[in-house]
C-alpha positions in Angstrom: 126.0 129.1 77.4 127.9 132.1 79.1 128.3 131.6 82.7 126.4 128.3 83.1 127.7 125.0 84.4 125.8 121.8 83.4 126.2 118.0 83.1 125.6 116.5 79.6 124.5 112.9 79.8 125.3 109.9 77.6 122.5 111.0 75.0 124.4 114.5 74.8 121.6 116.6 76.6 121.7 118.2 79.5 120.8 115.9 82.6 118.2 117.8 84.6 119.2 115.1 87.4 122.5 116.2 87.7 121.7 120.1 87.3 120.0 123.0 88.8 118.7 126.1 87.2 119.3 129.2 89.4 118.2 132.0 86.6 120.4 134.2 84.7 121.4 131.0 82.9 123.2 129.4 85.6 123.1 125.8 86.5 124.7 124.0 89.4 125.4 120.4 89.6 122.8 118.8 92.0 125.8 116.5 92.9 127.5 119.2 94.7 124.8 119.5 97.2 125.4 115.8 97.9 129.0 116.4 98.2 129.0 117.6 102.0 126.6 114.8 103.0 129.2 112.4 101.2 131.9 114.0 103.4 130.2 113.7 106.6 129.5 110.0 105.6 133.1 108.9 104.9 134.2 111.1 107.8 131.6 108.7 110.0 132.5 105.3 108.3 136.3 106.2 108.2 138.7 108.7 107.4 139.4 110.8 110.4 138.1 108.8 113.3 138.5 111.5 115.6 136.2 113.8 113.6 133.8 110.6 112.9 133.5 110.1 116.3 132.8 113.8 117.4 130.0 113.8 114.4 128.6 110.3 115.6 128.5 111.9 119.7 127.0 115.1 118.2 124.2 112.9 116.5 123.6 110.9 119.4 123.2 114.0 121.6 120.7 115.6 119.1 118.9 112.8 118.8 118.6 112.2 122.8 117.7 115.6 123.0 115.1 115.5 120.6 113.3 112.1 122.2 113.7 112.8 125.6 113.2 116.5 126.1 111.1 117.5 122.8 108.9 114.8 122.8 107.5 115.9 126.5 107.6 119.4 125.8 105.5 118.9 122.5 103.2 116.6 124.2 102.4 119.0 127.2 102.2 122.2 124.8 99.7 120.4 122.2 96.8 121.5 123.8 97.8 125.1 124.0 98.5 124.8 120.3 95.6 123.1 119.6 92.9 125.4 121.3 94.8 128.2 120.1 94.2 127.3 116.4 90.5 125.8 116.7 89.3 127.6 120.0 87.6 124.2 121.2 88.7 121.1 123.3 86.0 118.8 121.6 88.6 116.7 120.3 91.4 117.0 123.3 89.2 115.7 126.5 87.1 112.9 126.9 86.8 109.3 126.5 88.0 109.6 122.7 90.0 112.6 122.9 93.0 112.8 121.8 94.9 113.0 124.8 93.2 109.9 126.0 94.1 108.2 123.2 97.6 108.7 123.2 97.6 107.3 126.3 97.2 103.7 125.2 99.2 104.3 121.9 102.1 105.4 124.1 101.6 102.2 126.2 101.5 99.7 123.4 104.4 101.5 121.4 106.3 100.9 125.1 105.2 97.3 124.7 107.0 97.0 121.3 110.0 98.5 122.8 110.0 95.9 125.6 110.0 93.0 123.2 112.9 94.5 121.4 115.1 94.8 124.3 114.4 91.3 125.1 115.6 90.2 121.9 118.8 92.5 122.5 119.4 90.9 126.0 119.4 87.5 123.9 121.9 88.7 121.8 124.1 90.2 124.6 123.5 87.8 126.6 122.2 89.9 129.5 121.2 88.2 132.7 117.7 87.3 134.3 117.3 90.7 136.2 116.6 92.8 133.1 114.5 90.1 131.2 112.0 89.7 134.4 112.0 93.5 134.5 111.2 93.7 130.9 108.5 91.1 131.6 107.1 92.8 134.1 107.1 96.5 132.1 105.1 94.1 129.6 102.8 93.1 131.9 102.1 96.5 133.6 101.8 98.4 130.5 99.1 95.6 128.8 96.8 96.2 132.3 97.2 99.9 132.1 96.2 100.0 128.3 93.5 97.3 128.7 92.1 99.6 131.6 92.2 102.5 129.9 90.2 101.1 127.1 88.0 99.4 129.6 88.9 96.1 128.0 87.6 96.6 124.8 84.2 98.3 126.0 85.2 102.1 124.5 86.2 100.3 120.9 83.3 98.0 120.7 80.4 99.6 122.7 79.0 96.7 124.9 77.5 97.2 128.1 79.6 96.5 131.3 77.0 94.1 132.9 74.6 94.7 135.9 77.1 93.3 138.3 79.9 95.7 137.1 77.5 98.5 136.7 76.6 98.6 140.4 80.3 98.2 141.4 81.9 100.7 139.1 81.0 104.2 139.2 81.4 105.2 135.5 79.4 101.5 134.6 82.6 100.5 132.7 84.3 97.1 132.4 87.7 98.3 134.4 89.1 97.9 137.8 90.2 101.3 138.5 86.8 102.6 138.7 85.6 100.1 141.1 87.6 100.9 144.0 90.7 103.2 145.2 93.3 100.2 145.5 93.0 99.8 141.6 93.6 103.6 140.9 95.0 106.0 143.4 96.9 103.4 145.1 99.1 102.5 141.9 99.3 106.4 141.0 100.5 107.0 144.2 103.4 104.4 143.8 104.1 105.1 140.3 104.5 109.0 141.1 106.7 108.2 144.1 109.0 105.7 142.1 109.4 108.2 139.4 110.0 111.1 141.8 112.5 109.0 143.3 114.0 107.2 140.4 113.7 109.8 137.5 114.4 113.0 139.3 116.1 112.6 142.9 118.6 109.7 142.0 119.7 111.1 138.7 120.3 114.5 140.0 122.2 113.1 143.1 124.4 110.9 140.8 125.2 114.1 138.4 126.0 116.4 141.2 127.9 114.1 143.1 129.9 112.9 139.7 128.8 109.2 140.5 128.2 106.5 137.9 125.8 103.4 138.1 128.1 100.3 138.3 126.9 98.0 135.7 127.7 95.0 138.1 125.1 96.4 140.2 121.5 94.0 139.9 119.6 97.1 139.4 121.9 98.9 136.8 119.3 98.7 134.0 116.3 99.5 135.9 117.3 103.0 137.3 116.3 105.5 135.3 119.0 107.8 133.9 119.2 111.5 133.6 117.1 111.2 130.0 113.9 110.8 131.5 114.6 113.9 134.2 112.1 116.1 131.7 109.0 113.8 131.3 109.5 113.0 135.2 109.4 116.4 136.4 106.2 116.9 134.2 104.7 114.0 135.8 105.1 115.1 139.2 104.5 119.0 138.6 101.4 118.9 136.6 98.9 118.6 139.2 100.3 121.5 141.5 100.3 123.7 138.2 96.6 122.6 137.4 95.7 123.6 140.8 97.3 127.0 140.8 95.9 127.7 136.9 93.0 126.1 135.4 93.0 125.5 131.9 89.4 124.8 130.7 90.7 122.8 127.8 92.9 120.4 129.8 91.6 117.6 132.0 94.5 117.1 134.8 93.4 113.3 135.1 93.7 112.6 131.8 96.8 114.4 131.2 98.4 113.2 134.0 97.7 109.5 133.0 99.4 110.4 129.4 102.1 111.5 131.3 102.6 108.2 133.2 102.3 106.5 129.9 104.9 108.9 128.4 107.0 108.3 130.9 107.0 104.7 130.6 107.5 104.7 126.7 110.4 106.9 127.0 111.8 104.9 130.2 111.5 101.6 127.8 113.5 103.8 124.7 116.1 104.5 127.1 116.7 101.0 128.0 117.2 99.8 124.3 119.4 102.6 123.8 121.5 101.9 126.7 121.5 97.9 125.2 122.2 99.0 121.5 125.4 101.0 123.1 126.8 97.7 124.3 126.2 95.8 120.4 130.1 95.7 119.3 130.5 98.2 116.0 
């Protein structure tokens, strides 16, 4: 047929897998669309090492941008999009709301990354400082998550018990509603650590052109600049909510979720740094 490109299979018929029809009797092999992808893959695996390395670095930067900047910004914008579409906050706020449950989801995923990172430390034979830190992150994330679901009360609906009801101002089986030492104090400590560790120190190192020395015993513990965006959101959420009250956003729930998201992204950053140490 005039103006038509086609591929004939072994039976002498036009193969639909290999051809695409673009109207006017014109077909183009599907394989042609795969060729650029195969060229990129071949350059990454072998071929031109300089170009392959350039492409790999670009993909890594794009991945990091999506994870460490895209996810925090998407999370903070989500309530606005939800409220703009549905016009109510019934499923956003409260014990069974999306924001509250996202906190628990973030924390359990963070625990998974910590466990995976511990396996990597064994493979890379990295010292005990990082392993101890990962164990502490697992314990802290588990405590945080269990406190959020009141150790199962929100899931199974049991009563807190007479003693706990008297001690807990929300009649829940958790500690953070019993006394400020279990709630406000940990919040303040975590906020201060995020301010120093993920904002002040990364910016100081960046502007002074300083790099972390791997021989430093706290090399793995210090957050990198990847955690800057989520750190800023954690610090700024309260002041912004004070200046402008959005009825569909609960500042307390949102900050708790941002804490959890910070922990998750911090754990992801540790694992990505560990994977960079694996020989290719």
